[in-house]
PQR file of N, CA, C, O and H, with PARSE charges and radii, in Angstrom:
ATOM      1  N   MET A   1     -22.756 -65.518 -63.333 -0.4000 1.5000
ATOM      2  CA  MET A   1     -22.957 -67.097 -63.057 -0.0000 2.0000
ATOM      3  C   MET A   1     -23.592 -67.381 -64.554  0.5500 1.7000
ATOM      4  O   MET A   1     -24.341 -66.622 -65.169 -0.5500 1.4000
ATOM      5  N   SER A   2     -23.064 -68.765 -65.014 -0.4000 1.5000
ATOM      6  CA  SER A   2     -23.207 -69.387 -66.060 -0.0000 2.0000
ATOM      7  C   SER A   2     -24.962 -69.816 -66.076  0.5500 1.7000
ATOM      8  O   SER A   2     -25.678 -69.642 -65.090 -0.5500 1.4000
ATOM      9  H   SER A   2     -22.455 -69.381 -64.515  0.4000 1.0000
ATOM     10  N   TYR A   3     -25.368 -70.292 -67.153 -0.4000 1.5000
ATOM     11  CA  TYR A   3     -26.673 -70.748 -67.259 -0.0000 2.0000
ATOM     12  C   TYR A   3     -26.945 -72.047 -66.446  0.5500 1.7000
ATOM     13  O   TYR A   3     -26.198 -73.018 -66.569 -0.5500 1.4000
ATOM     14  H   TYR A   3     -24.786 -70.434 -67.954  0.4000 1.0000
ATOM     15  N   ILE A   4     -27.842 -72.054 -65.753 -0.4000 1.5000
ATOM     16  CA  ILE A   4     -28.042 -73.574 -64.559 -0.0000 2.0000
ATOM     17  C   ILE A   4     -29.119 -74.205 -65.117  0.5500 1.7000
ATOM     18  O   ILE A   4     -30.221 -73.659 -65.064 -0.5500 1.4000
ATOM     19  H   ILE A   4     -28.449 -71.266 -65.654  0.4000 1.0000
ATOM     20  N   GLU A   5     -28.987 -75.201 -65.610 -0.4000 1.5000
ATOM     21  CA  GLU A   5     -30.211 -76.266 -66.134 -0.0000 2.0000
ATOM     22  C   GLU A   5     -30.777 -77.172 -64.983  0.5500 1.7000
ATOM     23  O   GLU A   5     -30.195 -77.752 -64.066 -0.5500 1.4000
ATOM     24  H   GLU A   5     -28.092 -75.645 -65.653  0.4000 1.0000
ATOM     25  N   ALA A   6     -32.113 -77.103 -65.334 -0.4000 1.5000
ATOM     26  CA  ALA A   6     -32.991 -77.886 -64.728 -0.0000 2.0000
ATOM     27  C   ALA A   6     -32.670 -79.173 -64.336  0.5500 1.7000
ATOM     28  O   ALA A   6     -32.334 -79.967 -65.215 -0.5500 1.4000
ATOM     29  H   ALA A   6     -32.585 -76.632 -66.079  0.4000 1.0000
ATOM     30  N   GLY A   7     -32.729 -79.668 -62.717 -0.4000 1.5000
ATOM     31  CA  GLY A   7     -32.040 -80.921 -62.394 -0.0000 2.0000
ATOM     32  C   GLY A   7     -31.063 -81.132 -61.998  0.5500 1.7000
ATOM     33  O   GLY A   7     -30.821 -82.210 -61.454 -0.5500 1.4000
ATOM     34  H   GLY A   7     -33.002 -79.023 -62.004  0.4000 1.0000
ATOM     35  N   SER A   8     -29.982 -79.976 -62.165 -0.4000 1.5000
ATOM     36  CA  SER A   8     -28.791 -79.640 -61.610 -0.0000 2.0000
ATOM     37  C   SER A   8     -28.796 -79.459 -60.060  0.5500 1.7000
ATOM     38  O   SER A   8     -29.801 -79.046 -59.482 -0.5500 1.4000
ATOM     39  H   SER A   8     -30.179 -79.101 -62.607  0.4000 1.0000
ATOM     40  N   SER A   9     -27.956 -79.692 -59.583 -0.4000 1.5000
ATOM     41  CA  SER A   9     -27.799 -79.152 -57.999 -0.0000 2.0000
ATOM     42  C   SER A   9     -26.963 -78.135 -57.839  0.5500 1.7000
ATOM     43  O   SER A   9     -25.988 -77.995 -58.578 -0.5500 1.4000
ATOM     44  H   SER A   9     -27.140 -80.027 -60.053  0.4000 1.0000
ATOM     45  N   VAL A  10     -27.259 -77.270 -56.812 -0.4000 1.5000
ATOM     46  CA  VAL A  10     -26.724 -75.934 -56.620 -0.0000 2.0000
ATOM     47  C   VAL A  10     -26.483 -75.938 -55.126  0.5500 1.7000
ATOM     48  O   VAL A  10     -27.094 -76.738 -54.417 -0.5500 1.4000
ATOM     49  H   VAL A  10     -28.051 -77.384 -56.212  0.4000 1.0000
ATOM     50  N   ILE A  11     -25.538 -74.998 -54.574 -0.4000 1.5000
ATOM     51  CA  ILE A  11     -25.450 -74.439 -53.272 -0.0000 2.0000
ATOM     52  C   ILE A  11     -26.270 -73.183 -52.761  0.5500 1.7000
ATOM     53  O   ILE A  11     -25.917 -72.084 -53.189 -0.5500 1.4000
ATOM     54  H   ILE A  11     -25.042 -74.348 -55.150  0.4000 1.0000
ATOM     55  N   VAL A  12     -27.346 -73.258 -51.872 -0.4000 1.5000
ATOM     56  CA  VAL A  12     -27.587 -72.008 -51.517 -0.0000 2.0000
ATOM     57  C   VAL A  12     -27.089 -71.717 -50.239  0.5500 1.7000
ATOM     58  O   VAL A  12     -26.777 -72.521 -49.360 -0.5500 1.4000
ATOM     59  H   VAL A  12     -27.633 -74.151 -51.524  0.4000 1.0000
ATOM     60  N   VAL A  13     -27.035 -70.300 -50.215 -0.4000 1.5000
ATOM     61  CA  VAL A  13     -26.035 -69.702 -48.882 -0.0000 2.0000
ATOM     62  C   VAL A  13     -27.123 -68.898 -48.078  0.5500 1.7000
ATOM     63  O   VAL A  13     -27.966 -68.369 -48.804 -0.5500 1.4000
ATOM     64  H   VAL A  13     -27.288 -69.647 -50.929  0.4000 1.0000
ATOM     65  N   SER A  14     -27.243 -68.740 -47.008 -0.4000 1.5000
ATOM     66  CA  SER A  14     -28.032 -67.920 -46.002 -0.0000 2.0000
ATOM     67  C   SER A  14     -27.347 -66.555 -45.970  0.5500 1.7000
ATOM     68  O   SER A  14     -26.338 -66.318 -46.635 -0.5500 1.4000
ATOM     69  H   SER A  14     -26.559 -69.169 -46.419  0.4000 1.0000
ATOM     70  N   GLU A  15     -27.801 -65.874 -45.355 -0.4000 1.5000
ATOM     71  CA  GLU A  15     -27.237 -64.621 -45.084 -0.0000 2.0000
ATOM     72  C   GLU A  15     -26.196 -64.847 -43.733  0.5500 1.7000
ATOM     73  O   GLU A  15     -25.235 -64.116 -43.495 -0.5500 1.4000
ATOM     74  H   GLU A  15     -28.621 -66.066 -44.814  0.4000 1.0000
ATOM     75  N   SER A  16     -26.558 -65.875 -43.014 -0.4000 1.5000
ATOM     76  CA  SER A  16     -25.744 -66.141 -41.782 -0.0000 2.0000
ATOM     77  C   SER A  16     -24.639 -67.203 -42.529  0.5500 1.7000
ATOM     78  O   SER A  16     -23.739 -67.620 -41.800 -0.5500 1.4000
ATOM     79  H   SER A  16     -27.339 -66.469 -43.207  0.4000 1.0000
ATOM     80  N   GLY A  17     -24.653 -67.501 -43.454 -0.4000 1.5000
ATOM     81  CA  GLY A  17     -23.437 -68.310 -43.976 -0.0000 2.0000
ATOM     82  C   GLY A  17     -23.611 -69.818 -43.852  0.5500 1.7000
ATOM     83  O   GLY A  17     -22.647 -70.575 -43.971 -0.5500 1.4000
ATOM     84  H   GLY A  17     -25.385 -67.162 -44.046  0.4000 1.0000
ATOM     85  N   VAL A  18     -25.007 -70.304 -43.581 -0.4000 1.5000
ATOM     86  CA  VAL A  18     -25.309 -71.460 -43.674 -0.0000 2.0000
ATOM     87  C   VAL A  18     -25.586 -71.994 -45.241  0.5500 1.7000
ATOM     88  O   VAL A  18     -26.429 -71.515 -46.000 -0.5500 1.4000
ATOM     89  H   VAL A  18     -25.790 -69.689 -43.485  0.4000 1.0000
ATOM     90  N   GLU A  19     -24.720 -73.048 -45.526 -0.4000 1.5000
ATOM     91  CA  GLU A  19     -24.859 -73.779 -46.872 -0.0000 2.0000
ATOM     92  C   GLU A  19     -25.572 -74.829 -46.975  0.5500 1.7000
ATOM     93  O   GLU A  19     -25.429 -75.764 -46.186 -0.5500 1.4000
ATOM     94  H   GLU A  19     -24.035 -73.437 -44.910  0.4000 1.0000
ATOM     95  N   ALA A  20     -26.527 -74.851 -48.041 -0.4000 1.5000
ATOM     96  CA  ALA A  20     -27.592 -76.505 -48.094 -0.0000 2.0000
ATOM     97  C   ALA A  20     -27.543 -76.433 -49.384  0.5500 1.7000
ATOM     98  O   ALA A  20     -27.410 -75.391 -50.025 -0.5500 1.4000
ATOM     99  H   ALA A  20     -26.643 -74.092 -48.682  0.4000 1.0000
ATOM    100  N   GLU A  21     -27.657 -77.631 -49.863 -0.4000 1.5000
ATOM    101  CA  GLU A  21     -27.844 -78.361 -51.350 -0.0000 2.0000
ATOM    102  C   GLU A  21     -29.018 -78.397 -51.611  0.5500 1.7000
ATOM    103  O   GLU A  21     -29.861 -78.812 -50.817 -0.5500 1.4000
ATOM    104  H   GLU A  21     -27.765 -78.478 -49.342  0.4000 1.0000
ATOM    105  N   ALA A  22     -29.342 -77.849 -53.088 -0.4000 1.5000
ATOM    106  CA  ALA A  22     -30.688 -77.762 -53.671 -0.0000 2.0000
ATOM    107  C   ALA A  22     -30.753 -78.256 -54.857  0.5500 1.7000
ATOM    108  O   ALA A  22     -29.674 -78.566 -55.362 -0.5500 1.4000
ATOM    109  H   ALA A  22     -28.657 -77.511 -53.733  0.4000 1.0000
ATOM    110  N   ILE A  23     -32.022 -78.482 -55.667 -0.4000 1.5000
ATOM    111  CA  ILE A  23     -32.261 -78.868 -56.842 -0.0000 2.0000
ATOM    112  C   ILE A  23     -32.979 -77.903 -57.447  0.5500 1.7000
ATOM    113  O   ILE A  23     -34.014 -77.422 -56.987 -0.5500 1.4000
ATOM    114  H   ILE A  23     -32.898 -78.229 -55.256  0.4000 1.0000
ATOM    115  N   VAL A  24     -32.408 -77.570 -58.580 -0.4000 1.5000
ATOM    116  CA  VAL A  24     -32.975 -76.641 -59.839 -0.0000 2.0000
ATOM    117  C   VAL A  24     -34.467 -77.387 -60.395  0.5500 1.7000
ATOM    118  O   VAL A  24     -34.448 -78.490 -60.940 -0.5500 1.4000
ATOM    119  H   VAL A  24     -31.567 -77.961 -58.954  0.4000 1.0000
ATOM    120  N   VAL A  25     -35.504 -76.752 -60.211 -0.4000 1.5000
ATOM    121  CA  VAL A  25     -36.640 -76.982 -60.930 -0.0000 2.0000
ATOM    122  C   VAL A  25     -36.844 -76.551 -62.262  0.5500 1.7000
ATOM    123  O   VAL A  25     -37.294 -77.318 -63.113 -0.5500 1.4000
ATOM    124  H   VAL A  25     -35.520 -75.855 -59.768  0.4000 1.0000
ATOM    125  N   SER A  26     -36.486 -75.146 -62.545 -0.4000 1.5000
ATOM    126  CA  SER A  26     -36.636 -74.760 -63.744 -0.0000 2.0000
ATOM    127  C   SER A  26     -35.927 -73.275 -63.621  0.5500 1.7000
ATOM    128  O   SER A  26     -35.958 -72.565 -62.616 -0.5500 1.4000
ATOM    129  H   SER A  26     -36.121 -74.523 -61.854  0.4000 1.0000
ATOM    130  N   SER A  27     -35.237 -72.947 -64.959 -0.4000 1.5000
ATOM    131  CA  SER A  27     -34.495 -71.678 -64.993 -0.0000 2.0000
ATOM    132  C   SER A  27     -34.790 -71.110 -66.562  0.5500 1.7000
ATOM    133  O   SER A  27     -35.024 -71.650 -67.644 -0.5500 1.4000
ATOM    134  H   SER A  27     -35.212 -73.523 -65.776  0.4000 1.0000
ATOM    135  N   SER A  28     -34.641 -69.643 -66.051 -0.4000 1.5000
ATOM    136  CA  SER A  28     -34.665 -68.895 -67.360 -0.0000 2.0000
ATOM    137  C   SER A  28     -33.545 -67.915 -67.216  0.5500 1.7000
ATOM    138  O   SER A  28     -32.567 -67.995 -66.472 -0.5500 1.4000
ATOM    139  H   SER A  28     -34.451 -69.204 -65.173  0.4000 1.0000
ATOM    140  N   ALA A  29     -33.879 -66.941 -68.098 -0.4000 1.5000
ATOM    141  CA  ALA A  29     -32.675 -65.904 -67.860 -0.0000 2.0000
ATOM    142  C   ALA A  29     -32.940 -64.750 -66.946  0.5500 1.7000
ATOM    143  O   ALA A  29     -32.111 -63.856 -66.777 -0.5500 1.4000
ATOM    144  H   ALA A  29     -34.673 -66.876 -68.703  0.4000 1.0000
ATOM    145  N   LYS A  30     -34.138 -64.782 -66.343 -0.4000 1.5000
ATOM    146  CA  LYS A  30     -34.699 -63.816 -65.165 -0.0000 2.0000
ATOM    147  C   LYS A  30     -35.013 -64.433 -63.980  0.5500 1.7000
ATOM    148  O   LYS A  30     -35.082 -63.682 -63.006 -0.5500 1.4000
ATOM    149  H   LYS A  30     -34.811 -65.509 -66.480  0.4000 1.0000
ATOM    150  N   LYS A  31     -35.271 -65.869 -63.762 -0.4000 1.5000
ATOM    151  CA  LYS A  31     -35.628 -66.626 -62.757 -0.0000 2.0000
ATOM    152  C   LYS A  31     -35.161 -67.939 -62.787  0.5500 1.7000
ATOM    153  O   LYS A  31     -35.381 -68.592 -63.807 -0.5500 1.4000
ATOM    154  H   LYS A  31     -35.216 -66.479 -64.553  0.4000 1.0000
ATOM    155  N   ILE A  32     -34.445 -68.541 -61.690 -0.4000 1.5000
ATOM    156  CA  ILE A  32     -34.367 -69.749 -61.172 -0.0000 2.0000
ATOM    157  C   ILE A  32     -34.894 -70.346 -60.191  0.5500 1.7000
ATOM    158  O   ILE A  32     -34.498 -69.946 -59.096 -0.5500 1.4000
ATOM    159  H   ILE A  32     -34.266 -68.010 -60.861  0.4000 1.0000
ATOM    160  N   ARG A  33     -35.940 -71.480 -60.181 -0.4000 1.5000
ATOM    161  CA  ARG A  33     -36.681 -71.839 -59.370 -0.0000 2.0000
ATOM    162  C   ARG A  33     -35.902 -73.189 -58.864  0.5500 1.7000
ATOM    163  O   ARG A  33     -35.367 -73.998 -59.622 -0.5500 1.4000
ATOM    164  H   ARG A  33     -36.261 -71.805 -61.070  0.4000 1.0000
ATOM    165  N   ILE A  34     -35.941 -73.269 -57.523 -0.4000 1.5000
ATOM    166  CA  ILE A  34     -35.054 -74.385 -56.701 -0.0000 2.0000
ATOM    167  C   ILE A  34     -35.794 -74.831 -55.776  0.5500 1.7000
ATOM    168  O   ILE A  34     -36.798 -74.249 -55.365 -0.5500 1.4000
ATOM    169  H   ILE A  34     -36.376 -72.612 -56.907  0.4000 1.0000
ATOM    170  N   ASN A  35     -35.330 -75.998 -55.325 -0.4000 1.5000
ATOM    171  CA  ASN A  35     -36.573 -76.825 -54.065 -0.0000 2.0000
ATOM    172  C   ASN A  35     -35.220 -77.404 -53.331  0.5500 1.7000
ATOM    173  O   ASN A  35     -34.477 -78.314 -53.700 -0.5500 1.4000
ATOM    174  H   ASN A  35     -34.514 -76.470 -55.659  0.4000 1.0000
ATOM    175  N   MET A  36     -35.146 -76.457 -52.014 -0.4000 1.5000
ATOM    176  CA  MET A  36     -34.499 -76.659 -51.072 -0.0000 2.0000
ATOM    177  C   MET A  36     -34.806 -77.245 -49.915  0.5500 1.7000
ATOM    178  O   MET A  36     -35.417 -76.546 -49.107 -0.5500 1.4000
ATOM    179  H   MET A  36     -35.749 -75.718 -51.715  0.4000 1.0000
ATOM    180  N   GLN A  37     -34.489 -78.590 -49.551 -0.4000 1.5000
ATOM    181  CA  GLN A  37     -34.957 -79.440 -48.636 -0.0000 2.0000
ATOM    182  C   GLN A  37     -36.657 -79.220 -48.599  0.5500 1.7000
ATOM    183  O   GLN A  37     -37.184 -78.926 -47.526 -0.5500 1.4000
ATOM    184  H   GLN A  37     -33.992 -79.159 -50.207  0.4000 1.0000
ATOM    185  N   GLY A  38     -37.440 -79.374 -49.779 -0.4000 1.5000
ATOM    186  CA  GLY A  38     -38.784 -79.230 -49.814 -0.0000 2.0000
ATOM    187  C   GLY A  38     -39.503 -77.865 -50.033  0.5500 1.7000
ATOM    188  O   GLY A  38     -40.726 -77.749 -50.107 -0.5500 1.4000
ATOM    189  H   GLY A  38     -37.012 -79.613 -50.651  0.4000 1.0000
ATOM    190  N   VAL A  39     -38.593 -76.827 -50.130 -0.4000 1.5000
ATOM    191  CA  VAL A  39     -39.234 -75.521 -49.936 -0.0000 2.0000
ATOM    192  C   VAL A  39     -38.922 -75.098 -51.436  0.5500 1.7000
ATOM    193  O   VAL A  39     -37.792 -75.323 -51.869 -0.5500 1.4000
ATOM    194  H   VAL A  39     -37.599 -76.921 -50.070  0.4000 1.0000
ATOM    195  N   PRO A  40     -39.957 -74.443 -52.317 -0.5600 1.5000
ATOM    196  CA  PRO A  40     -39.473 -73.908 -53.352  0.2800 2.0000
ATOM    197  C   PRO A  40     -39.022 -72.296 -53.012  0.5500 1.7000
ATOM    198  O   PRO A  40     -39.465 -71.542 -52.146 -0.5500 1.4000
ATOM    199  N   MET A  41     -38.316 -72.146 -53.699 -0.4000 1.5000
ATOM    200  CA  MET A  41     -37.699 -70.764 -53.480 -0.0000 2.0000
ATOM    201  C   MET A  41     -37.424 -69.901 -55.252  0.5500 1.7000
ATOM    202  O   MET A  41     -36.958 -70.639 -56.121 -0.5500 1.4000
ATOM    203  H   MET A  41     -37.957 -72.759 -54.403  0.4000 1.0000
ATOM    204  N   ASP A  42     -37.656 -68.784 -55.546 -0.4000 1.5000
ATOM    205  CA  ASP A  42     -37.429 -68.294 -56.946 -0.0000 2.0000
ATOM    206  C   ASP A  42     -36.420 -67.317 -56.851  0.5500 1.7000
ATOM    207  O   ASP A  42     -36.787 -66.229 -56.407 -0.5500 1.4000
ATOM    208  H   ASP A  42     -38.034 -68.185 -54.840  0.4000 1.0000
ATOM    209  N   PHE A  43     -35.141 -67.454 -57.185 -0.4000 1.5000
ATOM    210  CA  PHE A  43     -34.059 -66.709 -57.258 -0.0000 2.0000
ATOM    211  C   PHE A  43     -34.202 -65.700 -58.447  0.5500 1.7000
ATOM    212  O   PHE A  43     -34.477 -66.178 -59.548 -0.5500 1.4000
ATOM    213  H   PHE A  43     -34.843 -68.338 -57.546  0.4000 1.0000
ATOM    214  N   LEU A  44     -34.039 -64.325 -58.322 -0.4000 1.5000
ATOM    215  CA  LEU A  44     -33.963 -63.449 -59.469 -0.0000 2.0000
ATOM    216  C   LEU A  44     -32.477 -62.589 -59.328  0.5500 1.7000
ATOM    217  O   LEU A  44     -31.906 -62.591 -58.237 -0.5500 1.4000
ATOM    218  H   LEU A  44     -33.816 -63.936 -57.428  0.4000 1.0000
ATOM    219  N   THR A  45     -32.035 -62.037 -60.213 -0.4000 1.5000
ATOM    220  CA  THR A  45     -30.992 -61.165 -60.336 -0.0000 2.0000
ATOM    221  C   THR A  45     -30.887 -59.970 -59.683  0.5500 1.7000
ATOM    222  O   THR A  45     -31.772 -59.128 -59.836 -0.5500 1.4000
ATOM    223  H   THR A  45     -32.499 -62.035 -61.099  0.4000 1.0000
ATOM    224  N   ASP A  46     -29.783 -59.725 -58.858 -0.4000 1.5000
ATOM    225  CA  ASP A  46     -30.000 -58.312 -58.507 -0.0000 2.0000
ATOM    226  C   ASP A  46     -28.963 -57.226 -59.513  0.5500 1.7000
ATOM    227  O   ASP A  46     -28.562 -57.433 -60.658 -0.5500 1.4000
ATOM    228  H   ASP A  46     -29.063 -60.409 -58.733  0.4000 1.0000
ATOM    229  N   SER A  47     -28.747 -56.179 -58.728 -0.4000 1.5000
ATOM    230  CA  SER A  47     -28.114 -55.092 -59.651 -0.0000 2.0000
ATOM    231  C   SER A  47     -26.899 -55.629 -60.194  0.5500 1.7000
ATOM    232  O   SER A  47     -26.533 -55.548 -61.367 -0.5500 1.4000
ATOM    233  H   SER A  47     -29.073 -56.011 -57.798  0.4000 1.0000
ATOM    234  N   LYS A  48     -26.323 -56.167 -59.266 -0.4000 1.5000
ATOM    235  CA  LYS A  48     -24.643 -56.879 -59.537 -0.0000 2.0000
ATOM    236  C   LYS A  48     -24.578 -57.963 -60.289  0.5500 1.7000
ATOM    237  O   LYS A  48     -23.499 -58.463 -60.608 -0.5500 1.4000
ATOM    238  H   LYS A  48     -26.620 -56.233 -58.314  0.4000 1.0000
ATOM    239  N   GLY A  49     -26.074 -58.582 -60.757 -0.4000 1.5000
ATOM    240  CA  GLY A  49     -25.761 -59.911 -61.204 -0.0000 2.0000
ATOM    241  C   GLY A  49     -25.798 -61.214 -60.675  0.5500 1.7000
ATOM    242  O   GLY A  49     -25.798 -62.239 -61.357 -0.5500 1.4000
ATOM    243  H   GLY A  49     -26.950 -58.177 -60.498  0.4000 1.0000
ATOM    244  N   ASN A  50     -25.832 -61.155 -59.394 -0.4000 1.5000
ATOM    245  CA  ASN A  50     -25.942 -62.421 -58.257 -0.0000 2.0000
ATOM    246  C   ASN A  50     -27.322 -62.871 -58.024  0.5500 1.7000
ATOM    247  O   ASN A  50     -28.180 -62.014 -57.813 -0.5500 1.4000
ATOM    248  H   ASN A  50     -25.832 -60.322 -58.840  0.4000 1.0000
ATOM    249  N   TRP A  51     -27.665 -64.241 -58.038 -0.4000 1.5000
ATOM    250  CA  TRP A  51     -29.030 -64.676 -57.924 -0.0000 2.0000
ATOM    251  C   TRP A  51     -29.509 -64.650 -56.326  0.5500 1.7000
ATOM    252  O   TRP A  51     -28.973 -65.388 -55.499 -0.5500 1.4000
ATOM    253  H   TRP A  51     -26.968 -64.937 -58.209  0.4000 1.0000
ATOM    254  N   VAL A  52     -30.545 -63.747 -55.992 -0.4000 1.5000
ATOM    255  CA  VAL A  52     -30.906 -63.808 -54.879 -0.0000 2.0000
ATOM    256  C   VAL A  52     -32.291 -64.459 -54.548  0.5500 1.7000
ATOM    257  O   VAL A  52     -33.015 -64.944 -55.417 -0.5500 1.4000
ATOM    258  H   VAL A  52     -30.981 -63.147 -56.663  0.4000 1.0000
ATOM    259  N   ALA A  53     -32.571 -64.428 -53.323 -0.4000 1.5000
ATOM    260  CA  ALA A  53     -33.916 -64.703 -52.879 -0.0000 2.0000
ATOM    261  C   ALA A  53     -34.176 -64.235 -51.465  0.5500 1.7000
ATOM    262  O   ALA A  53     -33.270 -64.028 -50.658 -0.5500 1.4000
ATOM    263  H   ALA A  53     -31.983 -64.034 -52.617  0.4000 1.0000
ATOM    264  N   ASN A  54     -35.398 -64.088 -51.224 -0.4000 1.5000
ATOM    265  CA  ASN A  54     -36.008 -63.642 -49.719 -0.0000 2.0000
ATOM    266  C   ASN A  54     -37.076 -64.814 -49.285  0.5500 1.7000
ATOM    267  O   ASN A  54     -38.095 -65.143 -49.894 -0.5500 1.4000
ATOM    268  H   ASN A  54     -36.134 -64.256 -51.880  0.4000 1.0000
ATOM    269  N   PHE A  55     -36.623 -65.278 -48.224 -0.4000 1.5000
ATOM    270  CA  PHE A  55     -37.853 -66.058 -47.663 -0.0000 2.0000
ATOM    271  C   PHE A  55     -37.954 -66.222 -46.226  0.5500 1.7000
ATOM    272  O   PHE A  55     -37.062 -66.769 -45.579 -0.5500 1.4000
ATOM    273  H   PHE A  55     -35.796 -65.011 -47.729  0.4000 1.0000
ATOM    274  N   SER A  56     -39.159 -65.701 -45.641 -0.4000 1.5000
ATOM    275  CA  SER A  56     -39.212 -65.639 -44.222 -0.0000 2.0000
ATOM    276  C   SER A  56     -38.196 -64.674 -43.678  0.5500 1.7000
ATOM    277  O   SER A  56     -37.409 -64.996 -42.788 -0.5500 1.4000
ATOM    278  H   SER A  56     -39.884 -65.257 -46.167  0.4000 1.0000
ATOM    279  N   GLY A  57     -38.228 -63.493 -44.227 -0.4000 1.5000
ATOM    280  CA  GLY A  57     -37.283 -62.547 -43.682 -0.0000 2.0000
ATOM    281  C   GLY A  57     -35.807 -62.800 -43.696  0.5500 1.7000
ATOM    282  O   GLY A  57     -35.019 -62.122 -43.037 -0.5500 1.4000
ATOM    283  H   GLY A  57     -38.867 -63.231 -44.950  0.4000 1.0000
ATOM    284  N   LEU A  58     -35.391 -63.983 -44.612 -0.4000 1.5000
ATOM    285  CA  LEU A  58     -33.882 -64.188 -44.473 -0.0000 2.0000
ATOM    286  C   LEU A  58     -33.690 -64.119 -46.085  0.5500 1.7000
ATOM    287  O   LEU A  58     -34.584 -64.478 -46.852 -0.5500 1.4000
ATOM    288  H   LEU A  58     -36.031 -64.534 -45.148  0.4000 1.0000
ATOM    289  N   SER A  59     -32.713 -63.734 -46.425 -0.4000 1.5000
ATOM    290  CA  SER A  59     -31.899 -63.441 -47.879 -0.0000 2.0000
ATOM    291  C   SER A  59     -30.965 -64.577 -48.090  0.5500 1.7000
ATOM    292  O   SER A  59     -30.249 -64.971 -47.169 -0.5500 1.4000
ATOM    293  H   SER A  59     -31.987 -63.443 -45.802  0.4000 1.0000
ATOM    294  N   PHE A  60     -30.946 -65.165 -49.378 -0.4000 1.5000
ATOM    295  CA  PHE A  60     -30.495 -66.305 -49.927 -0.0000 2.0000
ATOM    296  C   PHE A  60     -29.496 -66.068 -51.016  0.5500 1.7000
ATOM    297  O   PHE A  60     -29.814 -65.129 -51.746 -0.5500 1.4000
ATOM    298  H   PHE A  60     -31.527 -64.845 -50.126  0.4000 1.0000
ATOM    299  N   SER A  61     -28.420 -66.641 -51.310 -0.4000 1.5000
ATOM    300  CA  SER A  61     -27.901 -66.605 -52.719 -0.0000 2.0000
ATOM    301  C   SER A  61     -27.451 -67.802 -53.117  0.5500 1.7000
ATOM    302  O   SER A  61     -27.402 -68.696 -52.272 -0.5500 1.4000
ATOM    303  H   SER A  61     -28.161 -67.403 -50.717  0.4000 1.0000
ATOM    304  N   LEU A  62     -27.076 -68.041 -54.329 -0.4000 1.5000
ATOM    305  CA  LEU A  62     -26.603 -69.166 -55.159 -0.0000 2.0000
ATOM    306  C   LEU A  62     -25.359 -68.895 -55.367  0.5500 1.7000
ATOM    307  O   LEU A  62     -24.943 -67.787 -55.704 -0.5500 1.4000
ATOM    308  H   LEU A  62     -27.116 -67.315 -55.016  0.4000 1.0000
ATOM    309  N   LEU A  63     -24.479 -70.187 -55.126 -0.4000 1.5000
ATOM    310  CA  LEU A  63     -23.038 -70.398 -55.550 -0.0000 2.0000
ATOM    311  C   LEU A  63     -22.957 -71.287 -56.805  0.5500 1.7000
ATOM    312  O   LEU A  63     -23.807 -72.139 -57.062 -0.5500 1.4000
ATOM    313  H   LEU A  63     -24.817 -71.087 -54.853  0.4000 1.0000
ATOM    314  N   GLU A  64     -21.985 -71.057 -57.496 -0.4000 1.5000
ATOM    315  CA  GLU A  64     -21.689 -72.094 -58.248 -0.0000 2.0000
ATOM    316  C   GLU A  64     -20.991 -73.143 -57.775  0.5500 1.7000
ATOM    317  O   GLU A  64     -20.228 -73.104 -56.810 -0.5500 1.4000
ATOM    318  H   GLU A  64     -21.294 -70.364 -57.287  0.4000 1.0000
ATOM    319  N   LYS A  65     -21.333 -74.415 -58.677 -0.4000 1.5000
ATOM    320  CA  LYS A  65     -20.866 -75.823 -57.968 -0.0000 2.0000
ATOM    321  C   LYS A  65     -19.130 -76.039 -58.569  0.5500 1.7000
ATOM    322  O   LYS A  65     -18.473 -77.019 -58.217 -0.5500 1.4000
ATOM    323  H   LYS A  65     -21.953 -74.447 -59.460  0.4000 1.0000
TER
END
């Protein structure tokens, strides 16, 4: 996934396949912080290069728009 600028919108997908739009608060090469419906989440890259986050026992990933 290419660099994502703060202020842009992204699609967050839960492990069950539910999609939600979120706003990027900040980003760096190692972490993307997003606001998904008022919930702050930190996405890190996994070993395959995918952006993933865990919150309340669920796994989330980012999709390019």
